[in-house]
TIDOBA-996668 format. One line per 3 residues: for each residue z, x, y of C-alpha. Coordinates in Angstrom, 3 decimals. Layout:
BEGIN
Z,X,Y  ...
//
This chain:
BEGIN
2.217,44.174,14.851  3.119,41.237,12.415  0.195,38.422,12.740
1.592,34.872,12.870  -0.208,33.838,9.630  2.217,36.081,7.602
5.014,34.525,9.070  3.681,31.140,7.912  2.978,32.345,4.494
6.634,33.868,4.165  8.219,30.712,5.273  5.766,28.523,2.980
7.190,30.514,0.113  10.728,30.070,0.908  10.505,26.110,1.688
8.054,25.503,-1.573  10.022,27.911,-3.825  7.256,29.112,-5.420
3.897,31.052,-4.730  1.559,28.292,-6.400  3.077,25.385,-4.144
3.194,27.730,-1.189  -0.562,28.588,-1.481  -1.361,24.887,-1.873
0.593,24.135,1.370  -1.035,26.776,3.215  -4.624,25.590,1.890
-5.327,29.045,0.515  -5.809,30.640,-2.835  -2.563,31.890,-4.383
-4.291,35.693,-4.421  -4.818,35.379,-0.912  -1.053,34.362,-0.143
0.374,37.126,-2.283  -1.796,39.842,-0.565  -0.549,38.537,2.564
3.003,38.763,1.402  2.559,42.131,0.186  1.213,43.107,3.609
4.150,41.456,5.250  6.636,43.525,3.017  4.737,46.816,3.918
4.826,46.108,7.419  8.575,45.547,7.311  9.206,48.166,4.835
11.202,46.059,2.227  10.814,43.664,-0.527  11.407,40.085,0.605
11.501,38.216,-2.747  12.743,38.638,-6.061  9.691,37.642,-8.421
11.857,38.020,-11.727  12.333,34.005,-12.013  10.335,30.966,-12.262
11.877,29.998,-8.521  11.260,32.919,-6.017  14.551,33.778,-4.545
14.777,35.759,-1.349  16.152,39.436,-1.633  18.792,40.572,0.837
16.157,41.594,3.353  14.451,38.539,2.982  17.459,36.566,3.833
17.888,38.882,6.693  14.469,38.261,7.837  14.406,34.384,7.302
16.375,33.384,10.710  13.913,35.469,12.641  10.830,34.142,10.813
12.090,30.555,11.542  12.694,31.611,15.290  9.144,33.059,15.571
7.296,29.891,14.143  9.255,27.686,16.209  9.050,29.236,19.518
5.319,29.354,18.884  5.260,25.676,18.065  7.118,25.063,21.210
4.703,26.835,23.158  1.759,25.087,21.663  3.490,21.484,22.294
4.197,22.516,25.792  0.664,23.056,26.348  -0.509,20.226,24.705
1.870,17.857,26.486  -0.692,17.731,29.241  -3.311,16.347,26.894
-3.630,13.081,25.585  -2.107,12.450,22.312  -4.385,12.515,19.265
-4.390,10.006,16.626  -2.671,11.018,13.414  -4.446,9.197,10.568
-2.096,8.932,7.671  -3.074,7.821,4.251  -0.361,5.937,2.260
-0.676,5.285,-1.504  0.171,1.567,-2.102  2.372,2.181,-5.091
4.855,4.143,-3.009  8.055,2.516,-2.080  8.008,0.538,0.984
11.610,1.211,1.777  10.741,4.918,1.598  7.609,4.566,3.851
9.529,2.505,6.416  12.427,5.195,6.749  9.757,7.885,7.039
7.548,6.239,9.698  10.531,5.325,11.782  11.991,8.818,11.752
8.398,9.903,12.418  8.120,7.688,15.663  11.651,8.495,16.814
10.667,12.199,16.569  7.872,11.843,19.009  7.417,8.507,20.437
4.224,9.482,22.005  2.614,10.421,18.674  -0.044,7.546,18.093
-0.368,6.873,14.209  -2.864,4.971,12.238  -1.723,3.943,8.897
-4.411,3.366,6.375  -3.161,1.847,2.670  -5.021,2.331,-0.416
-5.116,2.973,-4.404  -5.163,6.548,-5.425  -9.178,6.551,-5.468
-9.382,4.997,-1.943  -7.143,7.635,-0.612  -8.944,10.389,-2.373
-12.367,9.206,-1.058  -10.576,8.533,2.591  -9.587,12.243,2.371
-12.880,13.750,1.190  -14.765,11.678,4.048  -12.310,12.872,6.802
-11.400,9.165,7.306  -7.516,10.173,7.026  -6.102,13.391,8.184
-3.222,13.554,5.474  -2.166,11.323,2.870  1.311,10.551,0.991
-0.034,10.147,-2.446  -0.229,11.343,-5.979  -0.883,15.040,-6.250
-1.388,17.540,-9.242  -3.428,14.992,-11.155  -5.851,17.700,-12.081
-9.388,18.293,-10.873  -10.272,20.546,-7.895  -8.421,18.775,-5.144
-7.658,21.058,-2.400  -4.670,21.039,0.279  -2.000,19.423,-1.886
1.841,19.808,-1.349  4.310,18.507,-3.812  7.461,16.816,-2.016
8.883,15.104,-4.931  8.832,14.165,-8.598  10.303,10.847,-10.099
10.220,9.121,-13.382  9.709,5.371,-14.232  12.434,2.598,-15.072
12.549,-0.761,-16.330  13.493,-3.251,-13.371  15.536,-6.342,-14.486
16.891,-9.041,-12.614  20.702,-8.495,-12.160  21.006,-11.899,-14.374
19.281,-10.414,-17.294  21.542,-9.897,-20.361  20.758,-5.991,-20.583
21.307,-5.506,-16.838  24.365,-3.135,-16.683  23.202,-0.765,-18.951
21.731,2.799,-17.685  19.193,2.955,-20.673  17.544,0.884,-22.825
15.136,0.744,-25.708  11.883,-0.812,-25.849  13.224,-3.329,-28.630
16.240,-4.281,-26.045  13.609,-6.195,-24.139  11.570,-7.873,-26.974
12.609,-11.307,-26.035  11.995,-10.517,-22.377  9.608,-12.019,-19.941
7.571,-9.261,-18.031  5.575,-8.792,-15.094  2.395,-6.662,-14.404
2.080,-4.361,-11.643  -1.614,-4.281,-11.367  -2.188,-0.993,-9.501
0.349,0.807,-11.486  -0.958,4.352,-12.338  0.949,4.244,-15.425
-0.294,0.630,-16.466  -1.941,1.954,-19.453  1.138,4.169,-20.729
3.477,1.633,-20.173  1.449,-1.142,-22.280  1.217,1.633,-25.126
4.989,2.454,-25.061  5.755,-1.212,-25.840  2.943,-2.121,-28.088
3.783,0.619,-30.243  7.311,-0.475,-30.628  5.973,-3.784,-31.705
6.893,-5.368,-28.333  4.247,-7.847,-27.428  5.976,-9.928,-24.298
4.751,-13.087,-22.435  3.397,-12.029,-18.975  5.045,-14.369,-16.395
2.852,-12.926,-13.036  0.340,-10.331,-12.400  0.092,-8.783,-8.949
-1.260,-5.894,-6.895  1.690,-6.079,-4.440  4.707,-4.312,-5.458
6.761,-5.911,-2.888  5.821,-9.315,-4.360  6.580,-8.244,-7.951
10.185,-6.795,-7.010  10.913,-10.131,-5.339  9.812,-11.847,-8.630
11.813,-9.543,-10.539  15.039,-10.413,-8.213  14.305,-14.202,-8.462
14.609,-13.925,-12.150  11.083,-14.661,-13.275  10.896,-11.334,-15.552
11.275,-7.698,-15.567  8.678,-4.980,-14.958  8.279,-0.893,-15.126
8.253,0.814,-11.665  8.714,4.393,-10.249  12.444,4.747,-9.743
12.310,4.906,-5.623  11.309,1.403,-5.937  14.802,-0.033,-5.758
15.533,-3.676,-4.294  18.466,-6.080,-3.786  18.945,-8.206,-6.884
17.299,-5.578,-9.153  19.039,-3.430,-11.903  17.080,-0.354,-12.963
17.508,1.479,-16.463  15.620,4.231,-18.176  13.379,3.729,-21.143
14.268,5.675,-24.235  11.087,7.765,-25.183  9.194,6.967,-21.854
9.353,10.373,-19.947  6.477,9.816,-17.753  6.615,11.375,-14.221
4.590,11.498,-11.011  4.477,13.729,-8.306  4.252,12.465,-4.845
3.160,14.815,-2.020  0.863,15.267,0.832  -3.093,15.747,0.384
-4.498,17.148,3.457  -8.125,16.622,4.652  -10.346,19.881,4.590
-11.161,18.895,8.255  -7.593,18.613,9.530  -6.179,21.459,11.793
-3.193,22.513,9.819  -1.879,24.452,12.592  -1.737,21.345,14.889
0.154,19.306,11.990  2.655,21.942,11.500  3.193,22.035,15.069
3.976,18.183,15.168  7.405,17.195,15.265  6.504,13.572,14.290
4.481,15.025,11.379  7.413,17.722,10.264  10.007,14.699,10.391
7.946,12.925,8.126  7.583,15.452,5.597  11.204,16.715,5.762
12.301,12.672,5.055  10.181,12.329,2.242  10.731,15.718,0.680
14.322,14.840,0.922  13.746,12.079,-1.385  13.166,14.642,-4.169
//
């Protein structure tokens, strides 16, 4: 008999692309997950994964097993949801890093509510430090935030990775170019995003190239910053997902910094219940497609 947790391990590896991210997703150590996969392969009598590449690929046997595994997990979640229908909806406390694009958050929350209108959601905004503290103290169940930042933070799942770009008014002389050098912006007025996690790296990038601009505006509100850029007040540096009407984006030569956005789970959260939530699954799916 195949235990359900082995099926979930299998699906986590398929969906995550490798054992390390799958272990994070399942909130277990990687050796534990590897042992589970080996046990599953022993039970089915076939190797399910080709482990020769950086990204784990399914074998022919694994590809045949996949639709059945998804069906098993789907039916279990459906039965769990049917039981929970007679119970009051639990509030899902969702933390969101305040430097994540509002457009992305808006779309994800809308799809989340459409997937399950009965799901009650409490959204908590915060800086990276505030989000981590809220997770550690159990004040939020799961957060959309920066992940793989080092340390011993458990229960992380990468959803996408993005770089940083210069955000210019469309009236700027350099607007229309896809790549810019720091020197191209030497005479430009700039705007500071106070809560940018890459603020020190951005400042160093320009000063090392002799660019010391006038700063017309400083704000902790990214939406206000982008509005000022669109108005023509100045330019700024943002994660590439921060698009806005009236704003042109261009990559900066030599500025290759990226950030990983994903889910961070409270150690107290019931991951099985979360995985069975249509609203949460839709949220994870939509944000993941951004990558």
